[in-house]
Structures are given as C-alpha cells and as structure tokens.
C-alpha positions in Angstrom: 136.9 8.4 63.7 138.9 11.4 62.5 137.6 14.9 63.1 136.8 17.0 60.0 135.8 20.5 59.1 132.1 19.9 58.4 130.1 23.0 59.1 130.0 26.4 57.4 128.5 29.0 59.7 127.1 32.1 58.0 125.7 34.8 60.3 124.5 37.8 58.2 123.3 41.2 59.4 121.5 43.8 57.3 121.8 47.4 58.5 118.6 49.1 59.8 117.0 51.4 57.2 118.0 55.1 57.6 121.0 54.1 59.6 123.2 52.9 56.7 122.1 55.9 54.7 123.0 58.4 57.4 126.4 56.7 57.9 126.9 56.8 54.1 126.0 60.5 53.9 128.3 61.3 56.8 131.2 59.4 55.3 130.7 61.0 51.8 131.2 64.4 53.4 134.6 63.3 54.6 135.8 61.6 51.5 137.6 64.5 50.0 139.9 65.0 53.0 139.9 61.4 54.3 140.1 59.1 51.3 142.0 56.3 53.1 143.0 53.1 51.5 142.7 49.7 53.4 145.4 49.2 56.0 146.1 46.5 58.6 145.7 47.1 62.4 146.0 44.8 65.4 144.9 44.8 69.0 144.8 42.1 71.7 141.8 40.3 70.3 141.4 41.6 66.7 143.2 41.8 63.4 141.6 44.5 61.4 141.8 45.5 57.8 139.9 48.8 57.2 139.9 52.1 55.3 138.8 54.1 58.3 142.2 55.6 58.7 144.4 55.5 61.8 142.1 57.4 64.0 139.0 55.6 63.0 140.6 52.2 63.2 142.0 53.0 66.7 138.5 54.1 67.8 136.9 51.0 66.4 139.4 48.6 68.0 138.9 50.4 71.3 135.2 49.8 71.2 135.7 46.2 70.1 138.1 45.4 72.9 135.8 46.9 75.5 132.9 44.9 74.1 134.8 41.6 73.8 135.9 42.0 77.5 132.3 42.3 78.4 131.1 39.4 76.3 133.9 37.0 77.4 133.3 38.0 81.0 129.6 37.4 80.6 130.1 33.9 79.2 133.0 33.1 81.4 135.3 32.1 78.5 138.3 34.0 77.2 138.3 34.7 73.5 140.4 31.7 72.2 142.0 33.4 69.2 142.4 36.6 67.3 139.3 37.6 65.4 140.0 38.6 61.7 137.8 41.5 60.5 137.4 43.4 57.2 135.5 46.6 57.8 135.0 48.9 54.8 133.8 52.4 54.3 134.3 52.3 50.5 134.9 48.7 49.4 134.7 49.8 45.7 138.1 51.5 46.0 139.9 48.6 47.7 142.7 47.2 45.5 142.6 43.7 44.1 145.7 42.8 46.1 143.5 43.0 49.2 140.1 41.9 47.9 141.6 38.8 46.3 142.3 37.5 49.8 138.6 38.1 50.8 135.6 35.8 50.5 133.3 36.9 47.6 130.3 36.5 49.9 131.9 38.8 52.5 132.6 41.4 49.8 129.1 41.3 48.5 127.7 41.7 52.0 129.7 44.9 52.5 128.5 46.1 49.1 125.0 45.5 50.4 125.8 47.8 53.3 125.6 44.9 55.7 127.8 42.4 57.5 128.4 38.7 57.6 130.5 36.3 59.7 131.8 33.3 57.8 133.1 30.4 59.9 134.1 26.8 59.8 133.8 24.4 62.7 135.8 21.2 63.0 133.8 18.5 64.8 134.9 15.3 66.5 134.1 12.3 64.4 133.2 10.4 67.6 131.1 12.9 69.6 130.1 15.4 66.9 131.2 18.2 69.3 133.1 21.2 68.0 136.9 20.9 68.7 138.1 23.9 66.7 136.7 26.8 64.6 137.7 29.7 62.4 135.7 32.8 61.7 136.2 35.9 59.6 134.0 39.1 59.9 133.0 41.3 57.0 131.2 44.5 57.8 130.2 47.9 56.6 131.9 50.7 58.6 128.9 51.9 60.5 128.8 52.1 64.3 127.0 48.9 65.1 127.6 46.3 62.5 131.2 45.4 63.3 130.2 44.9 67.0 127.3 42.7 66.0 129.5 40.5 63.8 132.3 40.4 66.4 129.8 38.8 68.9 129.1 36.1 66.3 132.8 35.5 65.7 133.5 35.2 69.4 130.7 32.6 69.8 131.8 30.6 66.8 135.5 30.5 67.9 134.6 29.8 71.6 131.8 27.3 71.1 131.7 26.3 67.5 128.3 27.8 67.0 126.4 31.0 67.6 123.3 29.2 68.8 119.8 29.1 67.4 118.8 32.1 65.2 116.7 33.9 67.8 119.5 33.7 70.4 122.4 34.2 68.0 121.0 37.3 66.4 119.3 38.7 69.5 122.6 38.5 71.5 124.6 40.0 68.6 122.2 42.9 68.7 122.7 43.2 72.4 126.4 43.4 71.7 125.9 46.0 69.0 124.0 48.3 71.4 126.1 47.6 74.5 127.8 50.6 76.2 130.1 50.4 79.1 128.3 50.9 82.5 124.9 51.4 80.9 121.9 49.2 81.4 119.4 51.4 79.6 118.1 50.9 76.0 120.5 52.1 73.4 118.8 50.7 70.3 118.5 52.8 67.2 115.5 55.2 67.0 114.1 53.4 64.0 114.2 50.1 65.9 112.5 51.6 69.0 109.7 53.2 66.9 109.1 50.0 64.9 108.7 47.9 68.1 106.4 50.5 69.7 104.2 51.0 66.7 104.0 47.4 65.3 101.8 44.6 66.4 103.5 42.6 69.1 105.2 39.5 67.7 104.4 36.5 69.9 107.4 35.1 71.7 106.7 31.6 70.3 107.0 33.0 66.8 110.4 34.6 67.8 111.9 31.4 69.2 110.2 28.6 67.3 109.5 29.9 63.7 111.5 27.5 61.4 111.1 29.9 58.5 113.1 32.6 60.1 116.8 32.6 59.3 119.9 34.6 59.9 119.9 37.7 57.8 116.2 37.6 57.1 115.1 41.1 58.0 116.0 44.0 60.4 112.4 43.8 61.8 113.0 40.2 62.9 116.3 41.2 64.4 114.6 44.0 66.3 112.2 41.5 67.9 115.0 39.1 68.8 117.0 41.9 70.4 114.0 43.0 72.5 113.4 39.5 73.9 117.1 39.0 74.7 117.4 42.4 76.2 114.4 41.7 78.4 115.6 38.3 79.5 119.1 39.5 80.1 118.3 42.5 82.3 115.0 41.8 83.9 115.5 40.8 87.5 112.9 38.0 87.2 114.6 36.2 84.3 118.3 37.2 84.2 119.6 34.4 86.5 118.2 31.7 84.1 119.2 33.5 80.9 122.9 33.0 81.0 122.7 29.2 81.8 120.2 28.9 79.0 122.6 30.6 76.6 125.5 28.4 77.6 123.3 25.3 77.1 122.3 26.5 73.6 125.9 27.2 72.7 126.8 23.8 73.9 124.1 22.4 71.7 122.3 20.5 74.4 119.3 19.4 72.5 117.1 18.8 75.6 117.4 22.4 76.6 115.3 25.2 75.0 113.6 28.4 75.8 110.5 26.5 76.9 112.3 24.0 79.2 113.9 26.9 81.0 111.1 29.5 81.0 107.9 27.5 80.3 106.5 27.9 83.8 107.1 31.7 83.5 105.7 32.1 80.0 102.7 34.1 81.0 104.8 36.5 83.1 107.4 36.9 80.4 104.7 37.6 77.8 103.1 40.3 80.1 106.5 42.0 80.8 107.6 41.7 77.1 104.4 43.5 76.0 104.8 46.2 78.7 108.5 46.7 77.7 107.5 47.3 74.0 104.6 49.6 75.0 106.8 51.8 77.2 110.0 51.4 75.2 112.2 54.5 74.8 115.9 55.4 74.9 117.3 54.9 78.4 114.5 52.5 79.5 115.8 50.3 82.3 114.4 46.8 82.3 115.9 46.1 85.6 114.2 49.0 87.3 110.8 48.1 85.7 110.8 44.4 86.6 107.4 43.3 87.8 107.0 42.1 91.4 105.2 38.7 90.9 105.5 37.7 94.5 103.3 40.6 95.8 99.7 39.8 96.7 97.0 42.4 97.3 95.0 42.2 100.5 91.6 43.7 101.0 91.0 46.3 103.6 88.3 45.8 106.1 86.9 48.0 108.9 89.3 50.4 110.5 92.5 48.5 109.6 95.2 50.4 107.8 97.8 49.4 105.2 101.3 50.8 104.6 103.1 51.0 101.3 106.3 52.5 99.9 106.9 53.9 96.4 110.4 54.6 95.1 110.9 57.3 92.5 113.6 55.3 90.7 111.5 52.2 89.8 108.5 51.4 87.5 105.2 50.1 88.7 105.4 48.9 92.4 102.9 46.9 94.3 100.9 48.6 97.0 100.0 45.0 98.1 96.4 46.1 98.3 93.4 44.8 96.3 90.9 47.6 95.6 87.4 47.8 94.2 85.5 50.4 92.2 83.1 52.7 94.2 85.2 52.3 97.3 86.8 55.4 98.7 90.2 55.1 100.3 91.8 57.6 102.5 95.5 58.3 102.0 98.2 59.8 104.2 101.5 60.5 102.4 104.9 61.5 103.7 108.3 61.8 102.0 109.6 63.5 98.9 111.4 62.4 95.7 113.5 64.0 93.0 113.3 63.5 89.2 117.1 64.1 88.6 120.3 64.0 90.6 120.3 67.8 91.1 116.5 68.2 91.0 114.4 69.9 93.6 112.5 67.7 96.1 108.8 67.4 95.3 105.9 65.6 96.9 103.1 63.3 95.6 101.5 66.2 93.8 104.5 66.5 91.4 106.1 69.7 90.0 104.5 72.6 88.3 104.4 70.7 85.0 102.7 67.7 86.6 105.8 65.5 86.4 106.6 63.3 89.4 102.9 62.9 90.4 101.9 59.8 92.3 100.2 57.6 89.7 98.3 54.3 90.0 97.3 51.4 87.8 95.3 48.2 88.4 96.5 44.7 87.7 93.9 42.0 87.2 94.6 38.6 85.6 97.7 39.8 83.5 95.8 42.8 82.3 96.4 46.4 83.3 93.9 49.3 83.5 94.7 52.7 82.1 97.0 54.7 84.5 95.2 57.2 86.7 96.5 60.1 88.7 96.4 60.1 92.5 98.7 63.0 93.5 98.6 64.4 97.0 94.8 63.9 97.6 93.4 62.8 100.9 91.0 60.3 99.4 90.6 58.5 96.0 88.3 56.0 94.4 89.9 53.5 91.9 88.4 53.2 88.4 88.0 49.5 88.7 88.9 46.3 90.5 92.4 44.8 90.9 95.7 44.9 92.7 97.0 48.5 93.1 100.4 49.4 91.6 102.0 52.8 92.0 104.8 54.8 90.5 106.3 58.3 90.2 105.1 59.7 86.9 108.3 60.3 85.0 109.3 59.4 81.5 110.3 55.7 81.3 113.7 56.4 80.0 114.6 58.8 82.9 114.0 56.6 86.0 117.7 55.9 86.5 118.6 59.2 88.1 115.5 59.5 90.2 115.7 59.3 94.0 113.5 59.4 97.1 110.6 57.5 98.5 107.0 58.2 99.4 105.5 56.4 102.4 101.7 55.8 102.2 99.1 54.8 104.8 95.8 53.7 103.3 92.5 53.1 105.0 88.8 52.7 104.0 87.5 56.3 104.0 84.3 55.4 105.8 86.1 53.1 108.3 83.4 50.5 108.2 
C-alpha cells in the first residue's frame, strides 16, 4: 500500500493571563521607534519570519538554537529539517503579500495572542508508522510561546507526533521555561501562584482525562508542566521518564504513564503534592527528591544513632522512628552556609532564624507540620513517625547552600 499524508496535527497554546498583556504593553511603548515590518531570517535549524527587527530576531533565534540543541540532545535525535516559524508582534500591520502565504488558523492564533503548530504526517500504508512530516509554527512574539511551539514542531518532524496531550503540552512548557545550565523552576509567577493556591489536580485526571485537549486552558497546561517537570528532574523518576517519552512518541500503545510508573504512583503523588505546596522560583526538584529507601529504626536503651543533614537539600531522613512524649538528646557538630559567600552558622541559624535545624515527621505518606529543633541539647517530637530534617531556608534558595551537620541522637533517659 502507498503511503499518504493522513494526519493533521494542531498543537495550540494560549498565553498565560497577565503575561501577554505585559508583553503587549512593553511592545506598544517601543512601537514609535521600532515599527518593524516582517522580514525573513535564518539559522541552522530555523527559518523565521518576524517583525521583531534585526536585533530581536537574532536574540530569538539564539534562544531557539540553544533550546533545540538541548531538546535534540535529550531525545537523542537530531532535528531532521528546518523549522518554519511566523512570530508576530503586530500581525495587523503585516502586508497581504506575506499573510497570503500563511495558514488562516495560524494567523487567527496570533491574533488571539497565542500560538499554534500546524503539521502533516505522512504514514506508511503498510505499518501506519510516520515516515515523513512537515510542521509550521505560528506564535505571538512573547518570550515563551515561540519556544513552546518549537518543541511541538521538533517532535512532529522527528517522530510524526507530539505524543498524548499531557506529555506533548507538558514537555512543550518545559521547553518554554528551560534555561541553559539551570535546573530550578522558571515558570511564570502567575503559573506558580495558581499551582500553589489551587486544589491539587489528581495525576490520573492529568494523564487520563479524555475531555482535555491541546489548547484547552492555561490552567491545564500549568498542571501538565508541573508533572513533567517533576518526573523529568526528580532523582526518583527521571531515569524512567525519558524512555517513557520515547515510547509515547513512537506510539507504542502498550506503554503508558501507568505501565511505567504504576508501582510508584503513591510515591509520585506524595512528591507531586509536596512540590506544589513548596513551589517557588528557583525550586530544585532534584535537591528535594524524597529518600524512599530510608527506614527509621527505634532507639532502645543507651544505644546511639548518627545522622547527617546537608544544607543544600530538602527533607533528609534521620533514619530514626520517633514517638511523642519521648525525649531525645542531641549532639550536633558542623556548620553550614546559606549562600556561596555567606557566613558559616550552626544548627541555631542566623540572627533572623534562617538556617535553623528543622524537623518533620513522615507517617504513611502524610507529613506533620514542620517543627524547629535548632541547637538544643534535647527535644521531644510532636507526634510519631520517621524523622526527617533540613536546613530552614527558602525552597528556591537551596542550590547555593553548602555545609553539613553531624548529629548523634540518644534516648535522654538512657533506658
């Protein structure tokens, strides 16, 4: 059987509220002195038509090239052909000689201050697999939308599909927020606040809801990004995430989120909820990965137990099971710093209380409220559970912390 162009791929993206408006306001201030018309530009992987002007186009192409290098390196497949992009600051002023070559749906998407990737995939008449593809990006000229759509275009050209909605849009958002040599959260402030303040969307609803479609809402895009960011950077799940993505892009129907992560679903749900609760700019998922292998032992008699706590990580297991009403003695040595050039401090923290040794109790996938420990000689936990410890610093600032505290714990009465 002959192959044929049979599939239209439409991957739409609607800009986050407040973001497009701020971009529009900023652009309007420059209109008087920078009223550029559309012009063609090229780089190694992109053919760009834009009204950003020479400097703006050069900057955009630079970001896109760095991003496509990261994306193609991640998937292990070189971008197969030049990606055509129309990126507009003021589409209303573009002459008909240019817009007549553009898809009306693409033009409308830009008018809606959004973006869309329109693609066609040619599939084998025998196997049904993609053997060729074309894709064209249309995007408003804000900071993130062109990058988001470029990820879609790369996936369509490389694999003939962008994957299921949750993965396609989640990974495109990861691409939008990606910055070279940065693992911390770079999501827009509106997205961060929405995720922190809203009711947590169940993971099953993110990956399995048949009513959700590409281009449905920025809130759904936020949840998809959060899940993909967690799975992509968390040390417990990152090794399985890339093979999962490649299987989804290869349209292996027997592979899904649940076949890969089903046995870890409770752990992922726990870490996903903690991620959203503590989310802030700079948050490092890798540094806050939960230690699921640690088991807490119970102290008896005069036995002692040693633990280490690093300033540059989130909650860390003391590997000790504690009970309320029991007093524990604590010997602490070592110092840590809250920034690269900061002053060394001990478990008691600095004058503002930052950097203080802090505990939390884990019991059956539930956490207690955090409680201060500091540099005390004895403490009594507020409940029962496995003890976890951390340096009390803002969650987005752990990356530049250093130093370790060494703890020796005993039962205070020694019985």
